[in-house]
Residue, then its C-alpha position, 0 to 999 in steps of 0.5 A: x606032203x598034201x593029202x587030197x580028201x575024197x571028192x568022188x571019182x576023178x573028173x577031167x582036168x581041162x575043158x576045151x573051147x574053140x580057141x582056148x583050154x580051160x584048166x580045171x586044176x582048181x575051181x573056175x568061176x563063170x561070171x553071169x552077164x545078162x543082156x536082158x531086161x527081165x532076168x530074175x536078179x535085177x542086179x544082173x540086168x545090163x541092157x545097154x551095150x556100154x553098160x554090158x561092156x562095163x559089167x563084163x570088164x568088171x567081172x573079168x577084173x574080179x577074177x572071172x575065169x569065163x563070162x557067160x553072156x545071155x540075151x534071153x531070161x530063163x527064169x521060171x515063167x519067162x517068155x521066149x525071146x525071138x531070134x532077131x532080138x536075141x542076136x541083137x542083144x548078145x552078138x555086139x556084146x560078145x564081139x566087143x567084149x572079146x577085145x576087152x577081156x582076156x578070159x574066154x566067153x560063153x553064150x547062154x542060148x538054146x538057139x543054134x543060130x545064136x550059138x553060131x553067130x556068137x562063136x563067130x563073134x568071139x565066144x569059146x563056149x555055148x551054154x545050152x540050158x536044154x542039153x540039145x533038146x530045144x533046137x535040133x540044129x544045135x549039136x551040128x552048129x556047135x560041132x561045126x563051130x569048134x566051141x565047147x559045150x555046157x549041157x544042162x538038164x531041164x524039164x520043159x521050157x522056162x515058161x512052164x518048167x515049174x509046173x511039173x517038178x515031181x520025180x520018182x528018181x530025181x538023180x537017176x533021171x538027171x543022169x540019164x538025160x545028161x548021158x543021152x545029151x553027151x552021146x548026142x553031142x559026140x555022135x554029132x562030132x563034138x569031142x568029149x573034151x569039149x563037153x561039160x554037164x550041169x544038173x540044172x538047179x532051179x530048172x524043173x525042180x522043187x526047192x527040196x529037189x534042188x537040195x537033194x541034187x546038192x546033197x548027192x552031187x558026187x553021183x554026177x561024176x559017173x558021167x566023167x565030164x566036168x561039172x558046172x553048178x549054177x545056184x547063184x541067188x536062186x529061189x530055193x536059197x530064198x525058201x531055205x533062208x526065208x529071203x524073198x529078195x534075190x539081192x539078199x541071197x549072197x551068203x546062201x549062194x556062197x554056202x552052195x559054192x563051198x559045198x559044190x567044191x567039196x563034192x568035186x564040182x569044177x565050174x561055178x556060174x555066179x553073179x558075184x565073182x569076187x566073193x564066190x571065187x574066194x569061197x571056192x578057193x578057200x573050200x578047195x584049200x581045205x579039201x585038198x589040204x594045200x594052197x590054191 
């Protein structure tokens, strides 16, 4: 008989998208597809449509459970991208990729018009780094589209978010922010079954703060929503390991994925699908004492 180790309070076993139900009976991997020229990790940049399509197909072949398509870099210090440029970057990719891969697609945007257009083009989920705070029309747009929604905590916009990283109660503020975002979404007509949360590693946090979030990750289960974790190749890993180049941070990323699985996180946003998937499933097998 298998015995599951304690990974915190129970969380939902599925997440609803517009056209799909994402089972969360094991860890799920969200592959990153950046249709941008300035994302922090050069290995993830795919500006040309054909290059983006090839990368999306490769992510799916490596085992991505969903693919997150973004047309605006949200790295610390990044400048905003105007609406027309973001639409031009992401909509053709989603429209074509939806016909090429079997896994669902997500659009990484904080603009309601981009979200609506992306879902119409074939996306099942919207990944809003602002948790509905940057665009007052986002909640209504997602509600009308029928898409699932990832709600992330941040403090300020990417250009300035690292200027204020001090908190008197880091986890308390994140939980309060995400709880308010969930309430806002439900009030707008988005069912809880379509909502997941993300503590926003690297968004308005110090390196030490990011480590604290990972150490206390189980506390986020109090919100009762699936938990997305995005640590892939981020600067706090470089700080901890003395690695300035994001290209050198894969091993550190896999350590955070494994820890996240043990803490009950269910979806992992990564650049490197195959190794992250293997690390997540191995950690899951250990924690649950059964084969995935």
